[in-house]
C-alpha positions in Angstrom: 0.0 0.0 0.0 1.3 3.4 -0.9 2.4 5.7 2.0 2.4 9.5 2.1 5.6 11.3 1.4 7.4 12.8 4.4 7.0 16.4 5.2 10.5 17.3 4.0 9.7 15.6 0.6 6.4 17.6 0.4 8.2 20.8 1.2 10.7 20.1 -1.5 8.0 19.4 -4.2 5.5 22.0 -3.1 5.4 24.0 0.1 8.9 25.4 0.0 9.4 25.2 -3.8 9.4 28.6 -5.5 9.4 29.9 -9.1 13.1 30.9 -9.6 14.2 33.9 -11.6 17.9 33.9 -10.7 20.3 31.0 -11.1 23.7 29.8 -9.8 26.4 29.6 -12.6 26.8 26.0 -13.3 26.5 23.4 -16.0 24.1 20.6 -15.6 25.1 17.2 -17.1 23.0 15.7 -19.8 22.6 12.6 -17.6 20.6 14.8 -15.3 18.2 15.8 -18.1 17.8 12.1 -18.8 17.0 11.4 -15.1 14.3 14.1 -15.0 12.6 12.7 -18.2 12.9 9.2 -17.0 10.8 10.1 -14.0 8.4 12.4 -15.7 7.5 9.9 -18.5 5.7 7.8 -16.0 3.0 10.4 -15.3 -0.3 9.3 -16.8 -1.7 10.7 -20.0 -4.9 9.9 -22.0 -4.4 6.3 -23.4 -0.8 6.7 -22.7 -0.6 9.1 -25.7 2.5 10.9 -24.3 2.3 13.9 -26.8 4.8 16.2 -25.1 8.2 16.8 -26.8 11.0 18.6 -24.9 13.9 20.7 -26.2 16.6 21.2 -23.6 18.1 24.5 -24.6 21.6 24.3 -23.0 24.1 25.6 -25.5 25.0 29.3 -25.6 23.8 29.5 -29.2 20.5 28.0 -28.6 20.0 30.1 -25.4 20.6 33.2 -27.4 18.0 32.1 -30.1 15.4 31.3 -27.4 16.1 34.5 -25.5 15.7 36.5 -28.7 12.2 35.1 -29.0 11.2 35.7 -25.3 9.7 38.8 -23.7 12.1 41.4 -22.3 11.8 40.1 -18.7 12.2 36.5 -19.6 15.2 36.7 -21.9 17.8 37.4 -19.1 16.4 34.4 -17.1 16.8 32.2 -20.2 20.5 33.4 -20.6 21.3 32.9 -16.9 19.7 29.5 -16.4 21.8 26.3 -16.9 19.1 25.0 -19.1 15.6 26.1 -20.3 13.2 23.4 -21.6 10.8 24.2 -24.4 7.7 22.1 -23.6 5.9 21.3 -26.8 3.1 18.9 -28.0 3.2 16.8 -31.1 0.1 16.7 -33.1 1.3 13.6 -34.8 1.4 11.8 -31.4 -1.2 9.2 -32.6 1.5 7.6 -34.9 2.9 6.0 -31.7 -0.3 4.6 -30.4 0.2 1.1 -31.6 3.5 0.9 -29.5 2.2 3.1 -26.5 -1.2 1.5 -26.2 -0.9 -1.9 -27.7 -4.0 -3.6 -26.2 -6.3 -1.3 -28.3 -5.1 -1.7 -31.9 -7.5 0.9 -33.3 -6.5 3.6 -30.8 -4.8 5.8 -33.5 -8.2 6.4 -35.0 -9.6 7.7 -31.8 -7.6 11.0 -32.5 -8.3 11.3 -36.2 -10.6 14.4 -35.9 -8.5 17.5 -35.9 -10.2 19.0 -32.9 -9.7 15.8 -30.8 -6.1 15.6 -31.9 -5.4 19.2 -30.9 -7.2 19.0 -27.5 -5.6 15.7 -26.6 -2.1 16.9 -27.5 -2.3 20.2 -25.7 -4.0 18.9 -22.6 -1.8 15.9 -22.1 1.4 17.7 -23.2 0.6 20.3 -20.5 0.3 17.6 -17.9 3.6 16.1 -18.9 5.2 19.6 -18.7 4.0 19.7 -15.1 5.3 16.2 -14.3 8.7 17.4 -15.8 8.7 20.2 -13.2 7.9 17.8 -10.3 10.4 15.4 -11.5 13.1 18.0 -11.6 12.2 19.3 -8.1 12.3 15.7 -6.8 15.8 15.4 -8.1 16.9 18.7 -6.3 16.5 21.2 -9.1 14.6 24.4 -9.0 12.1 25.4 -11.8 11.2 28.7 -13.3 8.2 28.3 -15.8 7.4 31.0 -18.3 4.9 31.7 -21.0 6.1 35.1 -22.3 7.6 34.2 -25.7 6.8 34.1 -29.4 5.3 30.7 -30.0 5.4 31.0 -33.7 8.9 32.1 -33.7 10.0 29.3 -31.3 8.1 26.7 -33.5 10.0 28.0 -36.6 13.4 27.9 -34.8 13.2 24.7 -32.8 10.4 22.6 -34.4 10.5 23.5 -38.1 9.3 20.7 -40.4 7.3 19.0 -37.7 3.8 19.3 -36.3 5.1 20.0 -32.9 3.8 23.2 -31.2 5.3 25.0 -28.3 3.3 25.3 -25.1 5.5 26.9 -22.4 9.1 27.1 -21.3 10.7 26.3 -18.0 14.2 26.9 -16.7 15.9 24.4 -14.4 19.0 24.6 -12.3 19.8 25.7 -8.7 18.0 28.8 -8.0 19.1 32.0 -6.2 17.0 34.5 -4.3 17.8 37.1 -7.0 14.4 38.7 -8.1 12.6 36.3 -5.9 9.0 37.5 -5.2 7.3 37.0 -1.9 5.0 34.0 -2.0 1.7 35.1 -3.4 -1.6 33.9 -1.9 -3.5 30.9 -3.1 -7.2 30.2 -3.2 -8.6 28.4 -0.2 -10.2 25.0 -0.5 -13.6 26.6 -0.2 -12.9 29.1 -3.0 -11.6 26.4 -5.5 -13.4 23.2 -4.7 -16.8 21.6 -4.5 -17.7 18.3 -3.0 -20.9 16.9 -4.7 
């Protein structure tokens, strides 16, 4: 039977975790990127569709390209972070359904309608982006998610020739308190929930 995580683990993942804007100067190894993904990939998606695609922007050249497509406040964060991940979603995800959902041979056809394809890819790709952040925190990294960037420009620069669309970006590394905002309030249970 599953047991709850300890309070220190919950603090690491949620209660003490913060959106970071400043970063220590370090290089993260590719092996750590793989560890993060190898945890995040186990998060559930609809019919195991797994539509998220991730670009780990770590080289100076790629950081410069991505920063040039970001808002004025996000560009310096991208340049300072050890790595910034472009979280995308692949509209061609259904091509992998025979392998990812083998007990339903016709699963690919469930997503044939363009509106179903789009909604499934975006929704489940967003979930996978959240799993990636939790996995990174679980491995001792900080996260700084952002949405202020030119999606079309990022798609052209990083996903050209594919049906992958950018959703959001998130920097990873060991954060500093530089430009760290006070924790903002959250809605109470009563404000955000109903029990029916």
